[in-house]
Every structure is written in structure tokens, then in C-alpha cells.
C-alpha positions as a printed Julia matrix, in Angstrom:
127×3 Matrix{Float64}:
 104.16  125.46  -16.96
 100.76  125.4   -15.5
  97.72  124.6   -17.95
  94.24  124.54  -17.07
  92.26  121.53  -18.23
  88.99  122.57  -19.77
  87.53  119.12  -19.48
  84.4   119.53  -17.0
  84.54  117.6   -13.89
  83.01  114.41  -13.3
  81.86  114.01   -9.97
  80.37  117.4    -9.69
  78.35  118.45  -12.72
  76.79  121.51  -13.12
  74.99  123.51   -9.98
  71.57  123.03  -11.67
  72.06  119.24  -12.65
  72.84  118.68   -8.55
  70.0   120.99   -7.24
  68.06  119.13   -9.64
  69.1   115.75   -8.43
  68.77  116.55   -4.93
  64.97  117.8    -5.3
  64.46  114.42   -7.39
  65.96  112.16   -4.58
  64.21  114.06   -1.44
  60.77  114.52   -3.52
  60.83  110.62   -3.22
  62.2   110.48    0.28
  58.95  112.5     0.71
  56.78  110.92   -1.17
  57.83  107.4     1.09
  57.4   109.79    4.32
  54.03  110.64    3.01
  52.8   106.93    2.3
  54.22  105.34    5.23
  51.24  107.27    7.74
  49.11  104.81    8.88
  45.7   105.87    7.27
  44.76  102.51    5.66
  46.56  100.27    2.65
  48.06  100.93   -0.51
  45.3   100.32   -2.48
  43.19  103.66   -0.68
  45.05  106.37   -2.41
  47.82  106.09   -0.36
  50.53  105.23   -3.39
  48.8   108.44   -4.99
  49.27  110.66   -2.14
  52.82  109.84   -1.98
  53.46  110.18   -5.44
  51.66  113.66   -5.78
  53.02  114.87   -2.77
  57.07  113.95   -3.87
  56.5   115.69   -7.34
  54.88  118.94   -5.47
  57.9   118.92   -2.99
  60.47  118.71   -6.04
  58.63  121.07   -8.19
  58.55  124.16   -5.15
  62.12  122.67   -4.39
  63.31  123.73   -7.61
  60.96  126.88   -7.88
  62.7   128.25   -4.08
  65.94  126.69   -5.23
  65.83  129.29   -8.52
  64.29  132.09   -6.78
  65.98  132.65   -3.4
  69.55  133.74   -4.96
  67.42  136.77   -6.92
  66.49  137.89   -2.95
  68.08  139.31   -0.5
  69.23  137.31    2.97
  66.17  138.1     5.14
  63.86  137.13    2.53
  65.87  134.23    1.04
  65.74  132.79    4.48
  62.14  133.28    5.06
  61.35  131.71    1.68
  63.59  128.55    2.97
  61.92  128.5     6.28
  58.64  128.76    4.88
  59.46  125.91    2.57
  60.46  123.74    5.42
  58.0   124.58    7.7
  54.8   124.17    5.04
  56.23  120.4     4.6
  57.16  119.91    7.86
  53.45  120.73    8.47
  52.27  118.93    5.85
  53.74  115.63    7.06
  52.95  115.93   10.6
  49.55  116.26    9.91
  49.81  113.45    8.24
  50.63  111.53   11.33
  47.88  108.43   12.86
  45.95  109.01   15.08
  45.66  112.77   12.88
  46.79  115.88   15.33
  44.48  118.07   15.25
  44.93  121.23   12.84
  46.25  123.55   15.51
  49.16  120.95   16.64
  50.04  120.67   13.32
  50.18  124.44   12.7
  51.99  125.16   15.75
  54.5   122.43   15.23
  55.02  123.75   11.45
  55.69  127.46   12.72
  58.0   126.25   15.35
  60.31  124.41   12.65
  59.98  127.28   10.22
  61.15  129.23   13.03
  64.42  127.06   13.69
  65.08  126.99   10.11
  64.67  130.6     9.34
  67.02  131.31   12.18
  69.81  128.94   10.56
  69.08  130.45    7.59
  69.5   133.98    8.5
  72.9   132.98   10.73
  74.53  131.32    6.83
  73.4   133.95    4.67
  74.57  136.67    7.18
  77.94  135.34    7.87
  78.59  134.05    4.19
  78.16  137.79    2.69
């Protein structure tokens, strides 16, 4: 006789818990990457920049993660692409010697275009 188990999965957790864990971990990594720029010591505010950047990254990631499923596939891909492009452009602009704003913008647009193509293909083939 077959029966279903009512106990929750230990390893998986709920999708919201996995997304929150991923957001915190990626925010931590993002903050560390921002802190590793060659702009000076930790004493000049580098640590605060990393902390604030990581927290903002995690909050925006969760916002896009919550809002994206309600959007059509084109806008969902555009939301993730703009998030990826903005995050990459910010990290790229922190490098030393500081790249120009125009170069940072072009690099961010290139990353966003690539992310849009990948996400649109994924959503188009999975629906």
C-alpha cells in the first residue's frame, strides 16, 4: 500500500526560505567584492560601502524575486537583466583606476543584454 509522507523535506526547505538564503549569501559575496576594490584601506569607509552594498543587493534581489513571477516572460527577463546589469556596472565602476562612466555603462549594458537573452530563452522554453 502506498502512502504519502507528511513530514517536510529537511534539505530543501520552502522556496521562500531558499530564496532568502540565496539573497543573503549573494549579498555577502557582493559586499566582499565591492570591498576588495583598490581604493584605500578599510578605515576610509570601504567596510561600510561593502556592508551597505551587500544589504541593498540582497533587498533588491528579494524584491525582483518576489515581483518577477507575476510578470510576463519578456518583462520578467528584463527585470532580471536590469538587476544583473546594474549590479555588474556598480562593481565594475568601483575598480581602480576608476573606469569612466561611459565604459562602466557600456559594460553594464553588455552584461544586461546577455542576461536578457539567457533569461528570455529560459522563460520562453519553459512555459
